[in-house]
C-alpha positions in Angstrom: -68.8 -58.6 110.3 -68.7 -58.1 106.5 -69.1 -54.5 105.4 -70.2 -54.0 101.8 -70.3 -50.6 100.1 -73.2 -50.4 97.6 -73.3 -47.5 95.2 -74.3 -46.4 91.7 -75.3 -43.3 89.7 -78.7 -41.7 90.4 -81.4 -43.7 88.6 -79.2 -46.8 88.2 -81.4 -49.0 90.4 -79.2 -49.1 93.5 -82.3 -49.0 95.8 -83.7 -52.1 94.0 -80.4 -54.0 94.7 -80.3 -52.8 98.4 -83.9 -53.9 99.0 -83.2 -57.4 97.6 -80.1 -57.7 99.8 -82.1 -56.7 102.8 -84.7 -59.4 101.9 -82.0 -62.0 101.8 -80.7 -61.1 105.2 -78.3 -58.2 105.0 -78.4 -55.4 107.5 -79.1 -52.3 105.4 -77.7 -48.9 106.3 -79.1 -46.4 103.8 -77.1 -43.1 103.6 -80.0 -41.3 101.9 -82.3 -42.2 104.8 -79.6 -41.0 107.3 -79.1 -37.8 105.3 -82.7 -37.0 105.8 -82.6 -38.0 109.5 -79.7 -35.7 110.4 -81.4 -32.7 108.9 -84.9 -33.4 110.3 -86.7 -30.5 112.0 -85.2 -29.6 115.3 -81.8 -31.2 114.6 -78.4 -29.4 114.8 -77.9 -30.6 111.2 -80.9 -28.6 109.9 -79.8 -25.6 111.8 -76.3 -25.8 110.3 -77.8 -26.1 106.8 -80.0 -23.0 107.3 -77.0 -21.1 108.6 -75.0 -22.1 105.5 -77.7 -21.5 102.9 -80.2 -19.2 104.4 -83.9 -19.6 105.3 -84.9 -19.9 101.7 -84.1 -23.7 101.9 -86.9 -24.2 104.4 -90.6 -24.9 103.7 -93.4 -22.9 105.3 -93.6 -25.7 107.9 -90.0 -25.5 108.9 -88.8 -28.6 107.1 -85.9 -28.7 104.6 -87.0 -27.8 101.1 -85.0 -30.4 99.2 -86.0 -29.2 95.8 -84.9 -25.6 96.6 -81.6 -26.8 98.1 -81.0 -29.1 95.2 -81.3 -26.3 92.7 -78.6 -24.5 94.6 -76.1 -27.3 95.1 -76.4 -29.3 91.9 -75.7 -26.3 89.8 -72.7 -25.1 91.8 -69.8 -27.4 92.9 -68.7 -25.0 95.6 -72.1 -24.9 97.1 -72.3 -28.7 96.9 -69.0 -29.0 98.8 -70.4 -26.6 101.4 -73.4 -28.8 101.9 -71.3 -32.0 102.0 -69.1 -30.4 104.7 -72.2 -30.1 106.9 -74.0 -33.3 106.2 -71.4 -35.9 105.5 -69.7 -36.0 109.0 -73.2 -36.4 110.6 -74.1 -39.2 108.3 -70.7 -41.0 108.7 -71.2 -40.9 112.5 -74.7 -42.6 112.2 -73.4 -45.1 109.7 -70.7 -46.2 112.1 -73.2 -46.5 115.0 -75.6 -48.6 113.0 -72.8 -50.9 111.6 -71.4 -51.4 115.1 -74.8 -52.5 116.4 -75.3 -55.1 113.6 -73.5 -58.0 115.3 -70.3 -60.0 114.6 -71.9 -62.3 112.0 -73.8 -59.7 110.0 -73.4 -58.8 106.4 -73.8 -55.0 106.6 -74.7 -53.3 103.2 -74.1 -49.6 103.3 -76.1 -47.9 100.5 -73.9 -44.8 99.8 -74.7 -42.8 96.7 -71.4 -40.8 96.8 -69.1 -43.6 97.9 -66.8 -43.1 94.9 -66.9 -39.4 94.9 -65.9 -39.3 98.6 -63.1 -41.8 98.3 -64.6 -44.3 100.7 -64.0 -47.6 98.8 -61.1 -48.7 101.1 -63.4 -48.6 104.1 -65.3 -51.7 102.9 -64.4 -55.3 102.4 -66.2 -55.2 99.0 -67.6 -52.5 96.8 -70.7 -53.2 94.6 -71.7 -50.9 91.8 -75.1 -51.0 90.2 -74.9 -49.7 86.6 -77.1 -48.3 83.9 -75.9 -46.0 81.2 -76.5 -42.2 81.5 -79.3 -42.1 78.8 -81.3 -44.7 80.6 -80.8 -43.1 84.0 -81.9 -39.8 82.6 -85.0 -41.4 81.1 -85.9 -43.0 84.5 -85.4 -39.8 86.4 -87.8 -37.9 84.1 -90.3 -40.6 83.4 -90.5 -42.4 86.8 -89.6 -39.6 89.2 -91.1 -36.7 87.4 -87.9 -34.8 87.5 -87.2 -31.8 85.2 -84.9 -32.9 82.4 -82.4 -30.1 83.1 -82.4 -31.0 86.8 -81.9 -34.7 86.0 -78.9 -33.8 83.8 -77.4 -31.6 86.5 -77.7 -34.4 89.1 -76.1 -36.9 86.8 -73.3 -34.5 85.9 -72.6 -33.9 89.6 -71.7 -37.5 90.2 -68.8 -39.7 89.2 -68.4 -41.0 85.7 -68.5 -44.7 84.8 -64.7 -45.2 84.6 -64.3 -43.9 88.1 -67.0 -46.3 89.4 -65.4 -49.2 87.5 -62.1 -48.5 89.2 -63.7 -48.7 92.6 -66.0 -51.7 91.8 -65.2 -55.2 93.0 -68.6 -56.3 91.7 -70.4 -54.6 88.7 -74.2 -55.3 88.5 -75.8 -54.4 85.2 -79.2 -52.9 85.5 -79.7 -51.6 82.0 -82.6 -53.9 81.2 -85.0 -56.3 82.8 -85.2 -55.8 86.6 -85.5 -59.6 87.1 -81.9 -59.9 85.7 -80.7 -57.5 88.4 -82.4 -59.6 91.1 -80.8 -62.8 89.8 -77.3 -61.1 89.9 -77.9 -60.0 93.5 -79.0 -63.4 94.5 -75.9 -65.0 93.1 -73.7 -62.4 94.7 -75.3 -63.1 98.1 -75.1 -66.9 98.0 -71.8 -67.3 96.2 -69.7 -64.4 97.5 -71.1 -62.4 100.4 -72.2 -65.3 102.7 -68.9 -67.3 102.2 -66.9 -64.1 102.5 -68.5 -63.3 105.9 -68.0 -66.9 107.1 -64.3 -66.9 106.1 -63.8 -63.5 107.7 -65.3 -64.5 111.0 -63.3 -67.8 111.0 -60.1 -66.2 109.9 -60.1 -68.6 107.0 -58.0 -68.0 103.8 -59.4 -68.8 100.4 -57.1 -71.4 98.9 -55.2 -70.7 95.7 -56.9 -72.0 92.6 -55.7 -75.1 90.8 -52.5 -74.8 88.9 -53.5 -73.1 85.6 -51.7 -70.3 83.8 -53.8 -67.5 82.2 -53.0 -64.9 79.7 -52.4 -61.5 81.3 -55.6 -59.7 82.3 -55.8 -56.0 82.3 -58.2 -56.1 85.3 -55.5 -57.5 87.6 -53.9 -54.1 88.0 -57.2 -52.5 89.1 -58.0 -55.3 91.4 -54.6 -55.0 93.0 -55.0 -51.3 93.5 -58.3 -51.7 95.3 -56.8 -54.4 97.6 -53.7 -52.4 98.2 -55.8 -49.5 99.4 -57.5 -51.7 101.9 -54.2 -53.2 103.1 -52.7 -49.7 103.5 -55.7 -48.5 105.5 -55.6 -51.5 107.8 -51.8 -51.3 108.3 -52.0 -47.6 109.2 -48.8 -46.0 110.5 -47.1 -49.3 110.7 -47.1 -49.7 106.9 -44.4 -48.4 104.7 -45.9 -49.0 101.3 -48.0 -51.6 99.5 -46.9 -52.8 96.0 -48.5 -55.1 93.4 -45.8 -57.9 92.8 -45.6 -61.3 91.2 -46.7 -62.4 87.7 -50.0 -60.6 87.7 -48.1 -57.3 88.1 -46.2 -57.9 84.8 -48.1 -57.0 81.6 -47.8 -59.6 79.0 -46.8 -62.4 81.4 -48.9 -65.6 81.9 -49.9 -66.0 85.5 -52.0 -68.0 88.0 -55.1 -66.0 88.9 -53.8 -64.9 92.3 -53.0 -61.3 93.1 -49.7 -60.9 95.0 -49.2 -57.8 97.2 -46.3 -56.8 99.3 -46.7 -54.8 102.5 -43.5 -53.2 103.8 -43.2 -52.8 107.6 -40.4 -51.5 109.8 -39.8 -54.8 111.7 -41.1 -58.3 112.2 -42.6 -57.1 115.4 -44.6 -54.5 113.4 -45.7 -57.3 111.1 -47.0 -59.2 114.1 -48.7 -56.1 115.5 -50.8 -55.4 112.4 -51.8 -59.1 111.8 -55.2 -58.6 113.6 -56.0 -55.4 111.6 -55.2 -57.1 108.4 -57.4 -60.1 109.3 -60.3 -57.8 110.1 -59.8 -56.1 106.7 -60.2 -59.4 104.9 -56.6 -60.7 104.9 -56.1 -63.4 107.5 -52.7 -64.6 108.4 -51.5 -68.0 107.1 -50.2 -70.5 109.7 -46.5 -71.4 109.9 -43.1 -69.8 109.4 -42.4 -68.4 105.9 -39.0 -67.7 104.4 -37.9 -66.1 101.2 -35.5 -67.8 98.8 -32.6 -68.3 98.6 -32.7 -70.0 102.0 -31.1 -67.9 104.7 -27.4 -68.7 105.3 -26.2 -65.5 106.9 -25.8 -64.7 110.6 -29.1 -62.9 110.6 -31.7 -65.4 109.1 -34.6 -63.1 110.1 -33.6 -60.9 107.2 -35.2 -63.6 105.0 -38.3 -64.2 107.1 -41.8 -62.9 106.0 -45.3 -63.1 107.2 -47.8 -64.5 104.7 -51.5 -63.4 104.7 -54.2 -64.5 102.2 -57.6 -63.2 101.2 -61.0 -64.2 102.7 -63.0 -63.2 99.6 -63.9 -66.3 97.6 -64.1 -64.1 94.5 -60.5 -63.0 94.6 -57.6 -65.2 95.7 -54.8 -63.0 97.2 -51.3 -63.6 98.6 -50.2 -60.8 100.9 -46.4 -60.9 101.7 -45.5 -58.8 104.7 -41.8 -58.1 104.6 -39.4 -55.8 106.5 -38.6 -52.7 104.4 -35.1 -52.9 103.1 -34.8 -56.7 103.6 -33.4 -58.9 100.8 -36.8 -60.5 100.1 -38.6 -57.1 100.0 -36.0 -55.8 97.5 -36.0 -58.9 95.4 -39.7 -58.9 94.9 -39.6 -55.4 93.5 -36.5 -55.9 91.4 -37.8 -59.1 89.8 -41.1 -57.4 88.9 -39.4 -54.3 87.4 -36.8 -56.4 85.5 -39.5 -58.5 83.9 -41.5 -55.4 83.0 -38.5 -53.8 81.3 -36.8 -56.8 79.6 -39.0 -58.5 77.0 -36.4 -61.4 76.5 -36.4 -62.1 80.3 -40.2 -62.0 80.3 -40.4 -64.4 77.4 -37.9 -66.8 79.0 -39.8 -66.8 82.3 -43.1 -67.3 80.6 -41.7 -70.3 78.6 -40.3 -71.8 81.8 -43.7 -71.4 83.6 -45.6 -73.0 80.8 -43.3 -76.0 80.5 -43.3 -76.6 84.3 -47.0 -76.1 84.6 -47.6 -78.7 82.0 -45.6 -81.3 83.9 -46.4 -80.5 87.6 -49.4 -81.8 89.5 -49.5 -79.2 92.3 -48.7 -75.5 92.9 -46.1 -76.6 95.5 -44.3 -78.8 93.0 -44.5 -76.0 90.4 -43.0 -73.5 92.8 -40.1 -75.8 93.8 -39.4 -76.6 90.2 -38.9 -72.9 89.4 -36.2 -72.4 92.1 -33.1 -73.5 90.1 -33.9 -70.9 87.4 -34.1 -68.2 90.0 -30.8 -69.2 91.5 -28.9 -69.9 88.3 -30.4 -67.3 85.9 -32.7 -64.7 87.3 -30.7 -63.4 90.2 -27.6 -62.6 88.1 -29.4 -61.2 85.2 -31.7 -59.0 87.3 -28.9 -57.6 89.3 -27.0 -56.8 86.1 -30.0 -55.0 84.7 -30.4 -53.1 88.0 -26.7 -52.0 87.9 -26.9 -51.0 84.2 -30.2 -49.1 84.5 -29.6 -47.5 87.9 -32.7 -49.2 89.4 -33.4 -48.5 93.0 -36.3 -49.8 95.2 -38.8 -47.3 96.6 -37.5 -45.3 99.5 
């Protein structure tokens, strides 16, 4: 089952996107609908709201007066938190029940207005944000919903700002203009990413790395890595001892293949095996075979150099997830190499030049990786260790 979190500011058009995804075949779980359900007349949820806010939030017929409650909570953050403490656990329980009933091959889209505000992004395989700027959303709330302008402003102000949503978004859908354009974006998302992602997830299939091509550094790589790392950390649970963005995409200014490398530290190889299923369920299936760090092991304990390699199931974001034992040579080297390149402009330029020369002459990523090894052995290890000694560098505890 693929779980997609869909969100966006009030008035952005999130409901339009969710309806279209439902038409295409997604199982839709609407948090707004559930929020109404859990406070319907006669429910424990409604009784708890009345206890918290008084009988003034009820209509003459005994239903929740949403307008009256809205005036209380959207003007006062403390009151809003009080309401959330009552309603959100009830909604979360129903969301989980509905998602569990959807079936193994379902694409479950959870329409959650406050997904970003409540820090829920790591719960999903993918987060989709529907966007329109604040002025346009305010206009829609007043013109289309008949909302009082001051109330519309208060509701917008009570939600996350665009930079916060961008940080959480794997997919950003622009709904600032023609609704047909939003529909087209949703259709492409469904056919090109969501359906293949679900198929890969169910099959435990990794997305292959892209063809050998070096790109100029992209600012967005760091944000993508942060979102992925949060999902890995959640999946690993207590077995994890930290997730780090490593490799060339983690070094500003360095050319890189468009693959995000992450490193999950665990306490032992047994722990790496134990979390493999959870990682796969979170969208990071395990690669087949035995994997070793370089230099090749030659000491009496070769397992010190072993790692488990996972990849990503999302066709929109190739990932390499290296699961290494905390404190092992490979774990330490990945962090040292990254930090050395970040700190030493000359080293960074030398490595970039090497990468570009080799990429121009190699025909596959495997050939390219092998061709870099002499530089690591003859140049990088010694210089990086010297930098670590001079700078006092230490890996994370």
